C-alpha positions as CSV (number, residue, x, y, z in Angstrom):
1,M,144.8,162.6,40.8
2,K,144.3,158.9,40.3
3,L,146.6,156.7,42.5
4,N,147.9,153.3,41.6
5,R,148.0,150.6,44.2
6,R,151.6,151.2,45.2
7,Q,151.1,154.9,45.6
8,F,148.0,154.3,47.7
9,L,149.7,151.9,50.0
10,N,152.7,154.2,50.4
11,I,150.5,157.2,51.3
12,T,148.3,155.2,53.7
13,A,151.3,153.6,55.4
14,Q,152.9,157.1,55.9
15,T,149.7,158.7,57.3
16,G,148.6,155.8,59.5
17,L,145.4,155.3,57.4
18,L,146.4,151.7,56.7
19,A,145.8,150.8,60.3
20,T,142.2,152.0,60.2
21,L,141.2,150.1,57.0
22,S,139.1,147.0,57.5
23,P,140.3,143.6,56.3
24,V,137.5,143.6,53.7
25,L,139.0,146.7,52.1
26,L,142.5,145.4,52.4
27,A,141.4,142.3,50.6
28,G,140.8,144.5,47.6
29,T,144.6,145.1,47.3
30,N,145.3,141.5,46.7
31,H,146.6,141.0,43.2
32,W,146.1,137.2,43.2
33,P,142.4,137.0,42.3
34,D,142.7,133.3,41.3
35,T,143.6,132.2,44.8
36,A,140.6,133.3,47.0
37,E,142.2,131.5,49.9
38,Q,144.6,134.4,50.2
39,T,142.1,137.1,51.0
40,P,143.1,138.4,54.4
41,T,139.7,137.9,56.1
42,L,139.9,134.4,57.6
43,F,139.9,135.3,61.3
44,N,138.2,138.7,61.6
45,L,140.7,140.1,64.0
46,H,139.2,143.6,63.6
47,Q,136.0,142.3,65.2
48,V,137.9,140.8,68.1
49,F,140.1,143.8,68.7
50,K,138.2,147.1,68.3
51,N,141.2,149.3,68.6
52,P,144.5,149.1,66.7
53,V,147.2,146.9,68.1
54,P,150.5,148.6,67.1
55,I,153.6,146.4,66.9
56,A,156.3,148.3,68.8
57,S,159.2,145.9,68.3
58,V,160.3,142.7,66.8
59,E,163.6,141.2,68.0
60,I,165.6,138.0,68.1
61,V,167.3,137.3,71.5
62,R,169.7,134.6,72.7
63,A,168.9,133.3,76.2
64,G,171.1,130.5,77.3
65,K,171.6,128.2,74.4
66,E,168.4,129.1,72.7
67,L,167.2,131.7,70.3
68,F,163.8,133.3,70.8
69,L,161.8,135.8,68.7
70,R,159.8,138.3,70.8
71,V,157.3,140.9,69.6
72,T,156.0,143.7,71.8
73,S,152.9,145.7,71.4
74,K,152.8,149.5,72.0
75,D,151.1,148.7,75.4
76,G,153.9,146.4,76.4
77,V,152.4,143.0,75.8
78,V,155.0,140.5,74.7
79,G,154.5,137.5,72.4
80,I,157.2,134.9,72.2
81,T,158.2,131.9,70.2
82,Q,161.3,129.7,70.7
83,C,163.2,129.6,67.4
84,N,163.8,126.4,65.5
85,Q,167.4,125.3,64.6
86,R,167.3,126.9,61.1
87,M,167.2,130.4,62.7
88,E,170.8,130.2,63.8
89,N,171.7,130.9,60.1
90,L,168.8,133.2,59.4
91,Y,168.3,135.9,62.0
92,S,170.1,138.5,59.9
93,M,167.2,138.2,57.4
94,V,164.7,138.8,60.3
95,N,166.7,141.9,61.4
96,G,167.3,143.2,57.9
97,M,164.0,142.5,56.1
98,V,161.2,141.1,58.2
99,A,161.3,142.9,61.5
100,P,161.5,146.4,59.9
101,F,158.4,145.7,57.9
102,F,156.2,144.5,60.8
103,T,157.4,147.1,63.3
104,G,154.8,149.9,63.6
105,K,152.0,148.0,61.8
106,D,148.6,147.1,63.3
107,A,148.7,143.4,64.4
108,R,145.0,143.1,63.5
109,D,146.0,143.2,59.9
110,L,148.2,140.1,60.3
111,E,146.8,138.2,57.3
112,F,147.4,141.2,55.0
113,L,150.9,141.8,56.5
114,V,152.0,138.2,56.0
115,D,151.2,138.6,52.3
116,E,152.6,142.1,52.0
117,V,156.0,141.4,53.5
118,Y,156.6,139.1,50.5
119,R,155.8,141.8,48.0
120,V,157.5,144.9,49.4
121,N,161.1,145.8,48.5
122,S,161.3,142.8,46.2
123,H,161.4,140.4,49.1
124,Y,159.8,137.8,46.8
125,K,163.2,137.4,45.3
126,Y,164.3,135.7,48.5
127,A,161.2,133.4,48.5
128,G,161.8,129.9,49.9
129,M,162.1,128.2,53.3
130,P,164.7,130.7,54.7
131,F,162.5,133.7,54.1
132,W,159.2,132.2,55.1
133,N,160.7,130.6,58.2
134,C,161.6,134.1,59.3
135,V,158.1,135.4,58.6
136,G,156.6,132.3,60.3
137,H,158.5,133.1,63.6
138,V,157.2,136.7,63.6
139,E,153.6,135.6,62.7
140,I,153.5,132.9,65.4
141,A,154.9,135.3,68.1
142,L,152.2,137.9,67.0
143,W,149.5,135.2,67.5
144,D,150.9,134.7,71.0
145,M,150.8,138.4,71.7
146,L,147.2,138.8,70.3
147,G,146.0,135.9,72.4
148,K,147.5,137.4,75.5
149,I,145.8,140.8,74.8
150,A,142.5,139.1,74.2
151,N,143.1,136.7,77.2
152,Q,142.2,133.8,74.9
153,P,144.2,130.8,73.7
154,V,145.3,131.2,70.0
155,H,142.9,128.4,68.8
156,Q,139.9,130.5,69.9
157,L,141.1,133.3,67.6
158,L,141.4,130.8,64.8
159,G,137.9,129.4,64.8
160,K,135.8,126.5,66.1
161,Q,137.7,123.9,68.0
162,V,137.0,120.5,66.6
163,R,139.3,118.4,68.9
164,A,140.8,118.9,72.3
165,A,143.2,115.9,72.1
166,I,145.5,115.2,69.1
167,P,146.5,111.5,68.6
168,V,150.2,111.1,67.9
169,Y,152.7,108.8,66.2
170,L,156.1,108.5,67.8
171,S,158.6,109.6,65.1
172,S,162.0,108.0,65.2
173,L,164.5,110.5,63.8
174,T,167.5,108.2,63.4
175,R,168.9,105.7,61.0
176,E,171.7,104.7,63.3
177,T,169.9,101.8,65.0
178,T,169.7,98.2,63.9
179,P,166.3,96.8,63.1
180,E,166.2,94.9,66.3
181,Q,167.2,97.9,68.4
182,E,164.7,100.2,66.7
183,A,161.8,97.8,67.2
184,A,162.7,97.2,70.8
185,E,163.1,100.9,71.7
186,L,159.8,101.8,69.9
187,A,157.9,99.1,71.7
188,Q,159.1,100.5,75.0
189,K,158.1,104.1,74.0
190,L,154.7,102.9,72.9
191,S,154.2,101.2,76.2
192,Q,155.3,104.4,78.1
193,T,153.1,106.8,76.2
194,G,150.1,104.8,75.2
195,A,150.6,105.9,71.5
196,K,149.2,103.6,68.8
197,A,151.4,104.7,65.9
198,I,155.1,105.1,64.9
199,K,157.1,106.5,62.1
200,V,160.6,105.2,61.1
201,K,163.2,106.2,58.6
202,V,163.7,104.1,55.4
203,G,166.3,104.7,52.7
204,G,169.3,106.9,53.5
205,R,168.1,110.5,53.3
206,M,168.6,111.8,49.7
207,K,170.4,108.6,48.9
208,N,169.9,104.8,49.1
209,T,173.1,102.8,49.5
210,P,173.1,99.0,49.7
211,E,173.5,99.3,53.4
212,D,170.4,101.6,53.6
213,E,168.4,99.2,51.5
214,K,169.4,96.2,53.6
215,R,168.3,98.0,56.8
216,T,165.0,99.0,55.3
217,R,164.2,95.5,54.1
218,L,164.9,94.1,57.5
219,L,163.4,96.9,59.6
220,I,159.8,96.9,58.4
221,P,159.1,93.2,58.9
222,Q,160.9,93.3,62.3
223,L,158.6,96.2,63.4
224,R,155.5,94.3,62.4
225,K,156.7,91.2,64.2
226,T,157.6,93.0,67.4
227,L,154.8,95.5,67.5
228,G,151.9,93.4,66.1
229,D,149.2,94.3,63.7
230,S,147.4,96.8,66.0
231,I,150.1,99.5,65.7
232,T,150.0,101.9,62.8
233,I,153.3,102.3,61.0
234,Y,154.5,105.2,58.9
235,A,157.7,105.3,56.9
236,D,159.7,108.4,55.9
237,S,162.4,108.2,53.2
238,N,163.5,111.8,53.1
239,S,163.7,111.8,49.3
240,S,165.8,108.7,49.0
241,Y,164.4,107.0,46.0
242,S,164.0,107.1,42.2
243,V,160.5,106.5,40.8
244,A,161.1,102.8,40.2
245,A,162.8,102.3,43.6
246,G,160.1,104.3,45.3
247,I,157.3,102.1,43.8
248,E,159.2,98.9,44.7
249,T,159.8,100.1,48.3
250,G,156.2,101.3,48.5
251,R,154.9,97.9,47.5
252,M,157.0,96.2,50.2
253,L,155.6,98.7,52.7
254,E,152.1,97.9,51.5
255,D,152.8,94.1,52.0
256,H,153.5,94.8,55.7
257,G,150.5,97.1,56.3
258,V,152.3,100.4,56.4
259,A,149.8,103.3,56.3
260,I,151.9,106.3,55.0
261,F,155.0,106.5,52.9
262,E,156.5,110.0,53.3
263,E,158.5,111.9,50.6
264,P,159.6,108.9,48.5
265,C,161.4,110.8,45.8
266,P,163.4,114.1,45.8
267,W,161.0,116.6,47.3
268,E,161.3,119.1,44.5
269,D,160.6,116.5,41.8
270,Y,156.8,116.6,42.0
271,E,156.3,114.5,38.9
272,A,158.4,111.7,40.4
273,N,156.4,111.7,43.6
274,R,153.1,111.9,41.7
275,K,154.0,108.7,39.8
276,V,154.8,106.9,43.0
277,T,151.5,108.1,44.6
278,A,149.6,107.0,41.5
279,A,151.2,103.5,41.5
280,L,150.5,102.8,45.2
281,K,146.9,102.0,46.1
282,K,147.1,100.4,49.6
283,L,148.9,103.2,51.5
284,K,149.0,107.0,51.4
285,V,151.9,109.0,50.2
286,A,152.7,112.2,52.1
287,G,155.0,115.2,51.6
288,G,155.3,119.0,51.5
289,E,157.4,119.8,54.6
290,Q,159.9,121.8,52.6
291,D,157.4,123.5,50.4
292,T,156.6,127.2,51.0
293,S,154.5,128.4,48.0
294,I,150.8,128.5,48.1
295,F,150.9,128.1,44.3
296,R,153.0,125.0,44.5
297,F,150.7,123.6,47.2
298,R,147.8,124.3,44.9
299,D,149.5,122.3,42.1
300,I,150.6,119.5,44.5
301,I,147.0,119.1,45.6
302,N,145.3,119.5,42.2
303,Q,147.8,117.1,40.5
304,R,147.6,114.7,43.5
305,V,151.3,114.6,44.0
306,Y,150.6,113.3,47.5
307,D,147.6,112.0,49.3
308,V,148.5,113.9,52.5
309,V,150.1,117.4,52.5
310,Q,152.6,118.3,55.3
311,P,153.4,122.0,55.5
312,D,155.7,123.0,58.4
313,V,154.0,125.7,60.4
314,Y,157.3,127.6,60.8
315,Y,159.0,126.9,57.4
316,N,155.8,127.7,55.5
317,G,155.4,131.1,57.0
318,G,153.2,130.6,60.0
319,I,149.7,129.5,61.1
320,I,147.8,131.6,58.5
321,R,149.6,130.1,55.5
322,A,149.3,126.5,56.9
323,F,145.6,127.2,57.4
324,R,145.3,128.2,53.7
325,V,147.0,124.9,52.6
326,A,144.5,123.0,54.8
327,Q,141.7,124.8,53.0
328,L,143.0,123.9,49.6
329,A,143.4,120.3,50.7
330,A,139.9,120.1,52.2
331,K,138.4,121.3,48.9
332,A,140.1,118.4,47.2
333,G,139.0,115.9,49.8
334,M,142.6,115.5,51.1
335,T,144.0,115.5,54.6
336,I,146.8,117.6,56.2
337,A,149.4,116.6,58.7
338,P,151.5,119.6,59.5
339,H,155.2,118.8,60.0
340,S,156.2,119.3,63.6
341,P,158.8,116.8,65.0
342,K,159.2,118.7,68.3
343,A,158.4,118.2,72.0
344,D,159.3,121.7,73.2
345,P,157.5,125.1,72.9
346,L,157.8,124.8,69.1
347,E,155.0,122.3,69.2
348,A,152.5,124.8,70.7
349,P,151.5,126.6,67.5
350,F,151.0,123.3,65.7
351,L,148.7,122.1,68.5
352,H,146.5,125.2,68.3
353,L,146.3,124.9,64.5
354,A,145.6,121.1,64.7
355,S,142.7,121.7,67.1
356,V,140.7,123.6,64.5
357,L,141.4,121.8,61.3
358,P,138.6,119.4,60.3
359,N,140.7,117.6,57.7
360,L,143.6,116.6,60.0
361,E,145.2,113.3,59.2
362,G,144.7,110.6,61.8
363,F,148.0,110.8,63.8
364,Q,150.4,113.7,64.2
365,E,154.1,113.8,64.8
366,Y,155.9,113.7,68.1
367,P,159.5,112.6,68.6
368,A,160.1,109.1,69.9
369,R,163.2,110.2,71.7
370,P,162.5,113.8,72.9
371,D,165.2,115.9,74.3
372,H,165.2,116.5,78.0
373,F,162.5,119.0,79.2
374,P,164.3,122.1,80.7
375,S,162.9,124.0,83.6
376,W,162.9,127.4,81.8
377,Y,159.3,126.9,80.4
378,H,156.1,125.2,81.3
379,P,153.9,123.3,80.8
380,H,156.0,120.6,79.2
381,I,154.2,119.1,76.2
382,L,153.9,115.4,76.9
383,V,152.1,112.4,75.4
384,K,149.4,111.0,77.7
385,D,147.3,108.0,76.6
386,G,148.6,108.5,73.1
387,N,147.5,112.1,72.8
388,L,148.7,115.6,73.1
389,T,146.5,118.3,74.6
390,L,146.8,122.1,74.2
391,P,148.7,124.1,76.7
392,P,146.2,126.0,78.9
393,G,146.3,129.8,79.2
394,P,146.2,132.7,76.8
395,G,148.2,133.0,73.6
396,L,150.2,129.9,72.8
397,G,149.9,128.8,76.5
398,I,153.6,128.6,77.1
399,E,155.0,130.5,80.1
400,Y,158.7,131.3,80.4
401,D,160.8,131.6,83.6
402,P,161.5,135.3,84.0
403,Q,165.0,134.5,84.9
404,L,165.5,133.2,81.4
405,W,165.7,136.8,80.1
406,T,168.1,138.1,82.8
407,N,171.2,137.7,80.6
408,A,169.4,137.6,77.2
409,R,171.1,139.5,74.5
410,K,169.7,140.9,71.3
411,M,171.0,139.4,68.1
């Protein structure tokens, strides 16, 4: 009897044969032959781990005020990621769709599993940031678990490390300051951290009122006056402008030596952003933090919608999918700056990924005004001499206070 692909996968999943297949054979089940970046053989996990690594459980827990996603191997090794704020509205999707798929599978097949969870049970009908953010949390926790099993930091499982320190820009996440306040506060933060770059908000976030426009026009020259010419300035509009207004604002930014203009037009309007990118020659246009489709990233890159692509490591489905975007960008001679405006454990997977990407953009994101650093985890991820360094230790390198889990409850 000749089996079709679905029948084959159903039988092998039921019999456990799937766990014994090599990634090369699994690559043959990929029905996207025009996207070679998606073959699940990037990291050779079957060579690192000679025996299967069954995933015994995937769970969301609340500990204190935070949500965490934990995965546990059959042998009791636990991988953990703190959850981003989007997960407060999404954990039912983890429990109902994503966790049941990963539970019982071999973690060595992680690349294949990240693709297959999209296909099974018509999960692709939920595609977008909510679905892929759920997958990203599971994938990142599994990397943490695998690193702990191998007694290696995650970046060693990803490939050759090309940098040990990641230069940062201090990202201001507010539009509530006056130009003078913003410039003074950022000057102080630069002095404290040794950073050489900043990013500020322009426009009004998906709008641009006269008040927003006035602040932008005053802010950029004030920054240059206060900070001097040696500081690199980035500007993020959060989709505030039309094509014409985006080009006009971009040219004003060019006049003041701004290096990157992020998401000038509504993020889903690729043609509008492409027109702004094509019109501006003295700065780079960046975007992509909301995008979650490898096909859309392919088109964004091929059509030069942006000069720099910015997949979010969580929103886009994890480290593997961000790595694939980086590959597509590299082939087109473009750089990547993964979106990561965090100073807590959520920064850790980004750092491991950034350490192995040859085509990383010059500066990476770090909040100018980070929240306090609580005592329930260490090490704290801090800027020193303008750089971030990877947390030491196996997995993601984050250790949690055991007391954190004392009153944790499953969601």
